[in-house]
C-alpha positions as a printed Julia matrix, in Angstrom:
486×3 Matrix{Float64}:
 -15.94    5.35   19.9
 -15.34    8.9    21.8
 -13.16   11.66   21.33
  -9.6     9.82   21.82
  -7.72   12.25   19.75
  -9.03   15.73   20.32
  -6.33   16.97   22.06
  -3.4    16.33   19.75
  -2.37   19.3    18.01
  -3.26   20.6    15.28
  -6.92   19.86   16.41
  -8.81   20.82   13.64
  -6.39   18.2    11.75
  -6.92   15.76   14.31
 -10.67   15.87   14.77
 -11.04   15.07   11.05
  -8.78   12.18   11.2
 -10.9    10.94   14.1
 -14.1    11.38   12.18
 -12.35    9.41    9.04
 -11.45    6.88   11.41
 -15.71    6.56   12.0
 -16.44    6.3     8.69
 -15.82    2.8     7.08
 -13.66    3.3     3.92
 -11.65    0.45    2.22
 -10.91    0.86   -1.34
 -13.88    0.78   -3.53
 -16.23    1.38   -0.87
 -15.34    5.03    0.02
 -18.91    6.54   -0.49
 -19.67    7.41    2.88
 -16.41    9.24    3.49
 -17.06   11.04    0.33
 -20.3    12.02    1.37
 -18.65   13.5     4.94
 -15.98   15.5     2.14
 -19.04   17.03    0.41
 -21.37   17.46    3.28
 -18.42   19.3     4.57
 -18.35   21.63    1.66
 -21.81   22.21    1.61
 -21.32   23.3     5.42
 -18.52   25.61    4.87
 -20.41   27.17    1.87
 -17.26   26.08   -0.04
 -17.53   25.23   -4.23
 -16.9    22.06   -4.86
 -17.28   19.81   -8.42
 -17.18   15.55   -8.16
 -16.23   13.83  -11.72
 -17.85   10.14  -12.83
 -15.6     8.65  -10.87
 -16.59    9.85   -7.72
 -13.4    12.3    -7.51
 -14.27   15.59   -5.31
 -12.32   18.86   -5.45
 -13.2    21.84   -3.29
 -12.4    25.34   -4.05
 -11.3    28.0    -1.49
 -11.25   31.74   -2.54
  -7.91   33.73   -1.61
  -7.49   35.67    1.68
  -7.72   39.32    0.94
  -4.35   40.62   -0.47
  -3.3    36.94   -2.17
  -5.47   36.5    -4.88
  -2.64   36.97   -7.71
  -0.65   34.04   -6.34
  -0.41   30.83   -8.09
  -3.37   28.5    -7.77
  -2.26   25.45   -5.96
  -4.27   21.89   -5.18
  -4.05   19.99   -2.23
  -4.29   15.82   -3.48
  -4.64   12.63   -1.22
  -6.73    9.87   -1.48
  -9.6     9.08    0.51
  -9.75    4.8     0.55
  -7.65    2.84    2.94
  -5.62   -0.69    2.74
  -8.0    -2.85    5.1
  -5.64   -5.3     6.91
  -6.34   -7.0    10.23
  -4.79   -9.7    12.38
  -5.76  -13.14   11.92
  -7.12  -12.98   15.31
  -8.98   -9.79   15.0
 -12.69   -9.54   14.39
 -13.29   -6.48   12.1
 -15.42   -5.8     9.41
 -13.84   -3.08    7.55
 -17.12   -2.16    5.72
 -19.2    -1.78    8.52
 -16.72   -1.42   11.7
 -14.71    1.91   12.43
 -11.07    1.68   13.16
 -10.18    2.21   16.82
  -7.4     4.4    16.88
  -5.36    5.19   20.21
  -2.37    6.76   21.14
   0.56    5.22   22.52
   3.34    7.81   23.57
   4.08   10.03   20.1
   2.42    7.67   18.29
  -1.11    7.11   17.12
  -1.59    3.28   16.31
  -5.21    1.14   15.65
  -6.38   -1.74   17.46
  -5.38   -5.08   15.3
  -5.84   -3.07   12.04
  -4.47   -0.6     9.55
  -4.79    2.69   10.68
  -5.58    4.51    7.79
  -3.43    7.37    8.29
  -2.02    6.38    4.87
  -3.88    8.33    3.34
  -6.28    9.84    6.09
  -3.52   12.47    7.56
  -3.31   14.07    4.11
  -6.81   14.13    3.74
  -7.49   15.34    7.15
  -4.99   18.34    6.54
  -7.01   19.3     3.56
  -9.69   19.15    5.25
  -7.96   21.48    8.14
  -6.64   23.95    5.58
 -10.47   24.33    3.79
 -12.05   25.07    7.37
  -9.36   27.28    9.12
 -10.16   30.99    8.29
  -7.11   32.37    9.99
  -4.58   30.87    7.16
  -3.3    33.15    4.49
  -3.4    31.6     0.99
  -3.84   32.25   -2.73
  -6.44   30.12   -4.98
  -6.22   26.87   -3.68
  -8.29   23.64   -4.28
  -8.3    20.09   -2.36
  -8.93   17.46   -4.92
  -9.98   14.12   -2.7
  -9.53   10.58   -5.26
 -11.07    7.56   -4.59
  -9.93    4.03   -4.76
  -6.16    4.42   -4.71
  -4.74    1.71   -3.07
  -5.9    -0.97   -5.89
  -4.66    0.77   -8.89
  -4.46    4.4    -8.42
  -7.86    4.54  -10.3
  -9.22    7.61   -9.07
  -6.4     9.51  -10.41
  -6.38    7.67  -13.92
 -10.17    8.75  -13.85
  -9.27   12.31  -14.33
  -9.95   14.45  -17.43
  -8.37   17.81  -18.25
 -10.61   20.83  -17.2
 -11.12   18.94  -13.44
  -8.37   21.55  -11.99
  -7.82   25.06  -11.98
  -4.48   24.94  -10.38
  -0.94   25.04  -11.43
   0.89   23.68   -8.53
   0.1    20.22   -6.79
   1.25   19.35   -3.09
   0.53   15.43   -2.83
  -0.3    15.0     0.7
   0.46   11.44    0.55
   4.46   10.85    1.48
   5.72    9.09    4.83
   8.68   10.58    5.83
   9.05   13.87    7.89
  11.93   15.83    6.54
  11.71   14.61    3.08
  10.39   16.34   -0.12
   9.55   13.6    -2.88
   9.73   14.82   -6.16
   9.71   11.17   -8.05
   8.04    7.99   -7.89
   7.7     4.86   -9.61
   5.42    3.26  -11.73
   3.7    -0.16  -11.54
   1.91   -2.88  -13.23
  -0.02   -6.04  -11.89
   0.65   -9.57  -13.14
  -2.41  -11.92  -12.37
  -1.79  -16.06  -13.05
  -4.42  -18.85  -13.15
  -4.18  -22.42  -13.18
  -6.86  -24.96  -13.71
  -6.52  -27.95  -11.98
  -8.68  -31.22  -12.39
  -9.45  -32.46   -8.77
  -8.4   -35.79   -8.18
  -9.98  -38.27   -5.29
  -8.47  -38.09   -1.87
  -5.18  -40.94   -2.21
  -5.85  -43.99    0.13
  -3.85  -43.95    3.43
  -3.3   -40.29    3.69
  -4.1   -37.6     6.38
  -4.92  -33.96    5.84
  -2.42  -31.57    7.24
  -2.39  -27.67    7.78
   0.71  -26.02    7.51
   1.03  -22.16    8.81
   3.32  -19.78    8.3
   2.19  -16.58   10.23
   3.97  -13.55   12.61
   5.56  -11.66    9.47
   5.3    -8.05    9.67
   4.33   -7.72    5.79
   4.16   -3.91    5.09
   3.85   -1.61    1.7
   5.33   -3.57   -1.32
   7.3    -0.43   -2.61
   8.1     1.42    0.95
   9.18   -1.96    2.88
  10.14   -4.07   -0.03
  13.91   -3.33    0.95
  13.69   -3.87    4.41
  14.61   -7.49    4.18
  11.52   -8.65    5.25
  10.12  -12.45    4.99
   6.96  -13.11    2.24
   4.72  -15.58    3.57
   3.95  -17.12    0.13
   7.57  -17.43   -0.64
   8.31  -19.27    2.72
   5.57  -21.67    1.98
   6.41  -22.39   -1.66
  10.08  -23.21   -0.45
   8.69  -25.27    2.13
   6.4   -27.02   -0.12
   8.86  -27.65   -2.82
  10.9   -29.23   -0.26
   8.07  -31.52    0.86
   6.82  -32.19   -2.74
  10.51  -33.1    -3.63
  11.34  -35.44   -0.54
   8.14  -37.0     0.5
   5.48  -36.59   -2.46
   2.81  -34.68   -0.76
  -0.81  -33.58   -2.46
  -1.62  -30.15   -2.39
  -5.28  -29.48   -1.46
  -5.38  -25.78   -1.15
  -3.0   -22.72   -0.71
  -4.19  -19.38    0.33
  -2.31  -16.38    1.44
  -2.05  -12.66    1.3
  -4.86  -10.56    0.47
  -3.97   -7.1    -1.4
  -1.49   -6.55   -4.24
   0.49   -3.9    -2.99
   1.17   -5.37    0.22
   3.68   -7.62    1.77
   1.92  -11.13    2.69
   2.13  -11.55    6.24
   0.61  -15.3     6.29
   0.02  -18.47    4.45
  -1.9   -21.71    4.99
  -1.74  -24.67    2.8
  -3.61  -27.67    3.21
  -1.79  -31.05    1.85
  -2.02  -34.67    2.64
   0.51  -37.07    2.89
   0.73  -40.93    3.61
   0.24  -41.97    7.29
   3.51  -43.56    7.73
   5.15  -40.13    6.76
   3.28  -37.74    9.12
   5.89  -37.95   11.84
   8.77  -37.04    9.26
   7.16  -34.2     7.61
   6.49  -32.75   11.39
   9.88  -33.07   12.14
  10.72  -31.51    8.56
   8.56  -28.83    9.07
  10.24  -27.89   12.49
  13.64  -28.28   11.39
  12.5   -25.92    8.52
  10.91  -23.61   11.21
  13.82  -23.07   12.8
  16.23  -22.77    9.45
  13.78  -19.53    8.32
  13.89  -18.35   12.15
  17.68  -17.81   11.67
  17.8   -16.82    8.66
  15.56  -13.98    9.36
  16.18  -13.54   13.2
  17.07   -9.76   12.78
  14.08   -8.73   10.97
  10.96  -11.49   11.5
  11.1   -12.05   15.5
   7.6   -13.5    15.37
   7.86  -15.38   12.48
   6.18  -19.32   13.14
   6.09  -22.35   10.78
   4.1   -24.88   11.84
   1.9   -27.76   10.81
  -1.0   -29.67   12.79
  -3.59  -32.34   11.71
  -6.8   -31.06   10.0
 -10.21  -32.62    8.95
 -10.21  -31.34    5.52
 -11.8   -33.64    3.09
 -11.45  -31.73   -0.2
 -10.12  -33.01   -3.14
  -6.66  -32.56   -4.13
  -4.8   -30.88   -7.13
  -3.72  -33.13   -9.91
  -0.01  -33.61   -9.68
   1.25  -32.26  -12.57
  -0.53  -28.6   -11.71
   0.1   -29.29   -8.39
   4.15  -29.45   -9.36
   3.64  -26.61  -11.38
   2.1   -24.4    -9.01
   4.5   -24.81   -6.33
   7.49  -24.69   -8.58
   6.72  -21.6   -10.15
   5.98  -19.94   -6.55
   9.2   -21.18   -5.59
  10.71  -19.95   -8.67
   9.5   -16.75   -9.24
  11.44  -13.17   -8.48
  10.49  -11.39   -5.81
  11.93   -8.73   -3.91
  14.3    -5.86   -5.02
  15.72   -6.8    -8.22
  17.74   -3.44   -8.98
  18.81   -0.19   -7.11
  19.3     3.09   -8.05
  22.61    4.01   -9.91
  21.11    7.77   -9.67
  19.96    8.11   -6.14
  21.74    6.25   -3.22
  19.68    4.09   -1.52
  16.48    4.09   -3.46
  14.9     0.73   -4.93
  14.75    1.64   -8.58
  12.84   -1.76   -9.57
  11.21   -4.36   -7.4
   8.26   -7.5    -7.54
   6.07   -8.4    -4.94
   4.8   -11.96   -4.86
   1.24  -10.72   -2.89
  -1.35  -12.86   -3.15
  -2.16  -16.81   -3.42
  -5.5   -18.08   -3.74
  -7.63  -21.6    -3.95
 -11.32  -21.46   -5.73
 -13.04  -24.24   -6.82
 -10.93  -25.75   -9.68
  -8.62  -22.77   -9.89
  -5.46  -21.49   -8.14
  -5.14  -17.75   -8.74
  -1.58  -15.54   -8.18
  -1.29  -11.91   -8.14
   1.69   -9.85   -8.15
   3.16   -6.76   -8.13
   5.64   -5.06  -10.38
   7.35   -1.51   -9.47
  10.22    0.59  -11.38
  11.28    4.02  -11.97
  12.08    3.32  -15.48
   9.66    2.19  -17.86
  11.55   -0.14  -19.59
  12.79   -1.9   -16.2
   8.95   -2.29  -15.02
   8.35   -3.85  -18.36
  11.67   -6.25  -18.15
  10.7    -7.69  -14.65
   6.67   -7.85  -15.91
   7.53  -10.22  -18.73
  10.5   -12.26  -16.41
   7.35  -13.0   -13.96
   4.94  -13.48  -16.67
   7.61  -16.03  -18.5
   8.07  -18.26  -15.14
   4.29  -18.63  -14.69
   3.98  -19.22  -18.71
   6.72  -22.03  -18.37
   4.27  -23.44  -16.01
   1.75  -23.6   -18.11
  -0.58  -21.01  -16.36
  -3.12  -18.62  -17.76
  -0.96  -15.15  -17.35
  -2.34  -11.3   -17.44
  -0.59   -8.25  -17.47
  -2.35   -5.36  -16.32
  -2.07   -1.72  -17.95
  -0.31   -0.4   -15.54
   0.57    3.25  -14.23
   3.32    5.87  -15.04
   5.82    7.39  -12.74
   6.85   10.62  -11.87
  10.26   11.54  -13.19
  12.07   13.8   -10.56
  12.57   17.67  -11.55
  15.35   18.81   -9.68
  14.92   22.5   -11.2
  11.08   22.43  -10.04
   9.47   25.95   -9.06
   7.75   24.44   -5.93
  10.73   22.15   -4.78
  12.75   25.78   -4.5
   9.71   27.25   -2.51
   9.55   24.54   -0.03
  13.43   24.31    0.35
  13.35   27.95    1.43
  10.34   27.38    3.84
  11.43   24.51    5.38
  15.02   26.26    6.04
  13.67   29.43    7.25
  11.31   26.96    9.53
  14.06   24.62   10.89
  17.24   26.05   10.07
  18.09   22.82    8.39
  17.96   21.48    4.84
  15.09   19.11    3.73
  16.07   15.5     1.9
  15.11   15.61   -1.36
  13.88   12.04   -2.51
  12.21    9.92   -4.98
   9.76    7.35   -3.93
   9.95    3.48   -4.55
   5.59    3.59   -4.47
   3.22    4.61   -6.72
   2.1     8.1    -6.03
  -0.66    9.53   -7.84
   1.38   12.23   -9.06
   2.86   10.38  -12.19
  -0.8     9.81  -13.45
  -1.62   13.32  -12.58
   1.22   14.92  -14.36
   0.32   12.8   -17.23
  -3.4    14.38  -17.36
  -1.92   18.05  -16.39
   1.59   17.88  -18.01
   2.07   21.79  -16.93
   1.45   21.09  -13.55
   4.08   21.65  -11.03
   4.24   18.88   -8.01
   5.94   17.98   -5.13
   5.09   15.45   -2.53
   5.42   15.35    2.01
   4.03   14.26    4.67
   4.31   12.93    8.7
   6.42    9.98    9.28
   4.11    6.79    8.81
   5.65    3.62    9.56
   4.15    0.21    8.96
   1.68    1.44    6.26
  -0.71   -1.54    4.49
   0.1    -3.79    8.12
  -1.67   -3.87   11.33
   1.4    -2.13   12.57
   0.59    1.2    10.63
   1.45    4.04   13.15
   1.76    7.67   12.72
   3.8     9.89   14.58
   2.15   12.43   16.5
   4.71   15.51   16.7
   5.49   15.03   12.71
   1.82   15.55   12.06
   1.99   19.3    13.89
   5.3    19.97   11.78
   3.69   18.7     8.3
   0.69   20.77    9.0
   2.57   24.07    9.69
   4.94   23.29    7.13
   1.84   23.16    4.78
   0.03   26.25    5.69
   3.59   28.35    5.3
   4.2    26.56    1.81
   0.5    27.98    1.06
   1.33   31.14    2.7
   4.84   31.54    0.41
   3.67   30.3    -2.58
   4.55   33.18   -5.43
   2.51   35.28   -7.6
   1.26   34.37  -10.93
């Protein structure tokens, strides 16, 4: 990969981001990128520490005259969501991301870009490297394994950081300051079935739901996008009721925090029913394409013959699995009454996988209200318990309660207004920023989150807007310059 982004501004930031793209760093496999960060610290003679989990903090002394400013930590995570289009060959453990410029946007060829949170990490590295900036004592915290459950932040211990203010660099909307986020919890489900012999006089068919946008299960949950597993479950429910199908397998989604874009099922039907099933699926395709026409322009539901010789689910377990996937709550559950436009509570049917004699399901629940998070998690669990499945609920992570009187928010509002002569938007986000967990570990720390415009995060449609990256970086530099005295 050549120098593709080197002509963009700010050059320091884009150079680091391009290096980040070159280094494979999916969740739980960020060691090479972590080494890049520690090698950077060594090269620039900066103090750094790592904790037992692998989180890294780098420290940079204040510029002369700024020694008495309140210490600030810039924070982002090193891992990325590894998603690709079905027709793309890419090994996230070995292959570099291939960024390219499309007008005012940087995108990736067929995969997630990793601007979430590679741009934030690159910004922190650029600040640490730039010797022309004016700032007080600063730290940069690079956490690991954020995307699978904020595990790096969960592992932080008191004493690892010295700062009193945290600037989280993991938001995705230009012109907005975030001062709160939702908490989250995963629910995992297992159905154990008895493999049955292939029924006589049946043929195997593969049913596909493809072409959906997917996206972030928090940020995009209110967009009206289709969920491939829910669309498949609805179809299988109707096919089972009408034709008495036998289920061989169902597989869809890949990440707990992504809306599933694709789902695939293999079923067996009586030979005499094949034409009717084909027509039924064709009609269903027309129905759901019409329902989602304004959102999912590439949605396709199809069926075709396959050579599968696998055994089938027993009838009872298959019905329980299909019906519970069809019935389980999904999407937005409640909007906030206090903050207009904010999703307060949601749940996402994220993954279903058939392995051996088991079918496994992963769902994620989010809410900015702890009691509501527990309620929707218990409601999801109840559906699957009624279906005789084994259900486990994760420990989850806390939300970040908004503080409209935050001192750093006041500083940032003044800086923004002075730079751009307009007021910024003050928001909470329906996603799991690490701020809530870090606040638990460092309760006296004042916090804010901001970033450039990123769309399509957690999907191959991910893109970051070039013009807002420069604006974001200039804002970060000016914020550090204007942090008040201790």
